[in-house]
C-alpha positions in Angstrom: 0.0 0.0 0.0 1.4 3.4 -1.0 2.1 5.7 1.9 1.6 9.4 2.6 3.8 11.4 5.0 1.6 13.7 7.3 3.2 15.7 10.1 6.1 13.2 10.6 4.0 10.0 10.3 3.8 7.5 7.3 0.3 6.4 6.8 -1.5 4.3 4.2 -2.8 6.4 1.4 -6.4 5.3 2.0 -6.0 6.3 5.7 -4.4 9.7 5.1 -6.6 12.3 6.7 -6.6 15.8 8.0 -9.2 17.7 10.0 -12.2 19.2 8.2 -11.3 22.3 10.1 -7.8 22.5 8.6 -7.3 26.1 7.4 -6.0 24.8 4.0 -9.4 23.2 3.4 -11.5 26.0 5.0 -9.8 29.0 3.4 -7.1 27.7 1.0 -4.5 28.9 3.5 -1.3 27.1 2.4 1.6 26.7 0.1 3.0 23.8 -2.0 5.7 22.5 -4.3 5.7 19.9 -6.9 9.1 18.3 -7.5 10.0 16.0 -10.4 11.7 12.7 -9.5 14.2 11.2 -11.9 15.8 7.8 -11.2 15.2 8.3 -7.5 16.5 11.9 -7.3 14.3 14.8 -6.5 15.3 17.4 -9.2 16.2 20.8 -7.7 14.8 19.9 -4.3 16.7 22.6 -2.5 15.4 25.3 -4.8 11.9 24.0 -4.3 12.3 24.0 -0.5 13.7 27.5 -0.5 10.7 28.7 -2.5 8.4 26.8 -0.2 9.9 28.7 2.7 9.5 32.0 0.9 5.9 31.3 0.0 5.1 30.3 3.6 6.7 33.5 4.9 4.8 35.5 2.2 1.4 34.4 3.5 2.5 34.7 7.2 3.0 31.0 8.1 5.7 30.3 10.7 9.3 29.4 9.5 9.4 25.8 8.3 11.9 23.1 9.5 13.2 22.2 6.1 15.3 19.4 7.5 12.2 17.6 8.7 10.6 18.0 5.2 13.8 16.8 3.5 13.9 13.7 5.7 10.2 13.1 5.1 10.6 13.3 1.4 13.5 11.0 1.3 11.7 8.4 3.5 8.6 8.6 1.4 10.5 8.1 -1.9 12.1 4.9 -0.4 8.9 3.6 1.1 6.9 4.1 -2.1 9.7 2.9 -4.3 9.2 6.2 -6.3 12.0 6.1 -8.9 10.4 8.2 -11.6 7.5 10.4 -10.6 6.8 13.5 -8.6 6.7 14.7 -5.0 3.9 17.0 -3.8 4.8 18.9 -0.6 1.8 20.8 0.9 1.9 23.1 4.0 -1.3 24.6 5.4 -2.2 26.9 8.3 -3.3 23.9 10.4 -6.5 23.3 12.3 -8.4 26.5 13.0 -11.8 28.1 13.1 -14.4 28.4 10.3 -13.2 31.7 9.2 -10.2 33.7 7.9 -8.5 34.0 11.3 -5.5 31.6 11.6 -5.1 29.8 15.0 -1.8 29.7 16.9 -1.1 26.1 15.9 1.6 24.3 14.0 1.1 24.0 10.3 -0.1 20.8 8.6 2.6 19.3 6.4 1.8 16.7 3.8 4.1 14.9 1.4 2.8 12.6 -1.3 4.1 10.9 -4.4 2.5 10.3 -7.8 3.3 9.6 -11.4 5.1 12.1 -13.5 3.3 12.2 -16.9 5.6 12.8 -19.7 4.6 16.0 -21.5 3.9 16.3 -25.2 6.3 18.3 -27.3 3.7 21.0 -27.9 0.6 22.5 -26.3 -2.3 24.6 -27.4 -3.0 27.7 -25.3 -5.9 30.1 -24.9 -5.5 33.6 -23.5 -7.6 34.0 -20.3 -10.3 36.7 -20.3 -9.4 37.4 -16.7 -6.1 39.2 -15.7 -3.6 38.3 -13.0 -3.2 41.0 -10.3 0.5 41.7 -10.2 -0.1 43.8 -7.1 -2.1 41.2 -5.1 -1.1 39.8 -1.8 -0.4 36.4 -3.4 1.5 37.6 -6.5 4.6 35.5 -7.0 3.7 33.0 -4.2 3.0 29.4 -4.8 -0.1 29.0 -2.7 -2.8 26.3 -2.7 -5.4 29.0 -3.5 -5.8 27.6 -7.0 -9.4 28.1 -7.7 -8.6 31.0 -10.2 -6.3 28.6 -12.1 -8.8 25.8 -12.0 -11.6 27.9 -13.4 -9.4 29.5 -16.1 -7.9 26.1 -17.2 -11.4 24.6 -17.4 -12.4 27.5 -19.6 -9.3 27.0 -21.9 -9.9 23.3 -22.2 -13.6 23.9 -23.1 -12.1 26.0 -25.9 -9.8 23.2 -27.1 -6.6 24.3 -25.4 -4.2 22.5 -23.1 -3.1 25.5 -21.0 -4.3 29.0 -20.3 -2.2 32.1 -20.5 -2.8 35.2 -18.3 -2.1 38.8 -18.9 -1.9 41.1 -15.9 -3.8 44.2 -14.9 -1.2 46.4 -16.7 -2.1 44.6 -19.9 1.3 42.8 -20.2 2.1 39.1 -20.7 2.3 37.2 -17.4 2.2 33.4 -17.1 0.3 30.2 -17.6 -1.9 28.5 -14.9 0.9 26.1 -14.1 3.7 27.3 -16.2 6.0 30.2 -17.2 6.0 31.5 -20.8 8.9 32.4 -23.1 8.8 34.1 -26.4 11.3 34.4 -29.2 11.7 37.7 -31.1 14.6 38.7 -33.4 16.5 35.5 -32.4 16.3 36.4 -28.7 14.5 34.5 -26.0 12.5 36.6 -23.5 10.3 35.9 -20.5 8.1 38.3 -18.4 9.9 39.6 -15.3 8.6 38.6 -11.8 7.2 42.1 -11.4 4.6 41.0 -14.0 3.1 38.9 -11.2 4.4 35.7 -12.7 5.5 32.9 -10.3 9.2 32.4 -10.1 9.1 28.9 -11.5 12.1 26.6 -10.8 12.5 25.6 -14.4 12.2 29.3 -15.3 14.9 30.2 -12.8 17.3 27.6 -14.1 16.7 28.7 -17.7 17.2 32.4 -16.9 20.2 31.9 -14.7 22.1 29.2 -16.6 21.3 30.3 -20.1 21.1 34.1 -19.7 17.6 34.6 -21.0 16.4 38.2 -20.8 13.5 39.3 -18.7 11.3 42.0 -20.3 7.7 43.2 -20.2 5.7 42.8 -23.4 2.1 43.7 -24.1 -0.2 40.6 -24.0 -1.0 41.0 -27.7 2.6 40.2 -28.6 1.3 36.6 -28.8 -0.6 37.6 -31.9 2.3 39.5 -33.5 3.6 38.4 -36.9 7.1 39.0 -35.5 6.8 36.2 -33.0 9.1 33.5 -34.0 8.5 30.9 -31.3 6.9 30.6 -27.9 7.1 27.9 -25.3 6.1 27.0 -21.7 8.3 25.8 -18.9 7.6 24.1 -15.5 9.2 21.5 -13.3 7.0 18.8 -14.9 6.6 20.2 -18.4 10.3 21.1 -18.6 10.1 23.0 -22.0 7.1 22.6 -24.2 6.5 24.4 -27.5 3.2 26.3 -28.0 1.6 25.1 -31.3 -1.6 27.1 -31.2 -2.8 30.4 -29.6 -6.6 30.8 -29.4 -7.0 28.2 -32.1 -4.5 29.8 -34.5 -1.2 27.9 -35.3 2.1 29.5 -34.4 4.8 29.8 -37.0 6.8 26.8 -35.8 6.5 24.5 -32.8 8.6 23.1 -31.3 11.2 25.4 -33.0 15.0 25.4 -32.7 15.1 27.7 -29.7 12.5 25.6 -27.8 14.4 22.4 -28.7 17.7 23.9 -27.5 16.2 24.9 -24.1 14.6 21.5 -23.8 18.0 19.9 -24.4 19.7 22.2 -21.8 17.1 21.3 -19.2 17.7 17.6 -19.9 21.4 18.1 -19.4 20.6 19.8 -16.0 18.4 16.9 -14.9 21.0 14.4 -16.0 23.8 16.2 -14.0 21.5 16.4 -11.0 20.8 12.6 -11.2 24.5 11.8 -11.5 25.4 14.1 -8.6 22.7 12.7 -6.4 20.9 16.0 -6.0 22.6 19.4 -5.5 20.3 22.1 -6.8 
């Protein structure tokens, strides 16, 4: 029976329970990370844990004991014999009242494993009719308050797309529901800056820092420009995925040479991480 790690205990998956008064359930008060597992190694685990800590601090949760989470994740991977898959680490505000006030209690910490579905080389996207608020309290934080993403993604899928792309209140390109977006213009790769309200994705950070990709604001309608050479998505699970259609219209080429080059570089980073046993 597959196990789940909850607050330091390994329990059978079908017995894994939290209180119906947990603040994560009652109000969506929590943060999370999804980590790709390759040949038994959690890719960029330290980067994910650092972002988890930043997100927790950003919504006012107490400082997390990352060593405990590290040990829990390692134990769970061994227990579940998870060689290739993904880890989901969730931290909530803990048991509280039926309202927005958070009780003075320890957080609830849950770690689970699951399959990592290999992504297709390309995806179709639709542009959401609702903007991201780049000035909102949760901007740039990876929280479990995902209802906005769920609704927008369902809307996109009803329109024949695989992912939804958000602009922000300023009218600029921002991000996908679970991905960052990159565009290619004049043989240069760009991605929106974090000030756009986009989440600082781990794959995005690696691409920007290791490959020197430029961050720049672009109006949302750049996606419809005839000057757009390529565009692609990135995430810890997607890695690099070309965008083949935008609002039903085909892009010029997908996956194009820039996208394939980035995908190759991410594969190299993953391979180096696996060989080293996990350093990022």
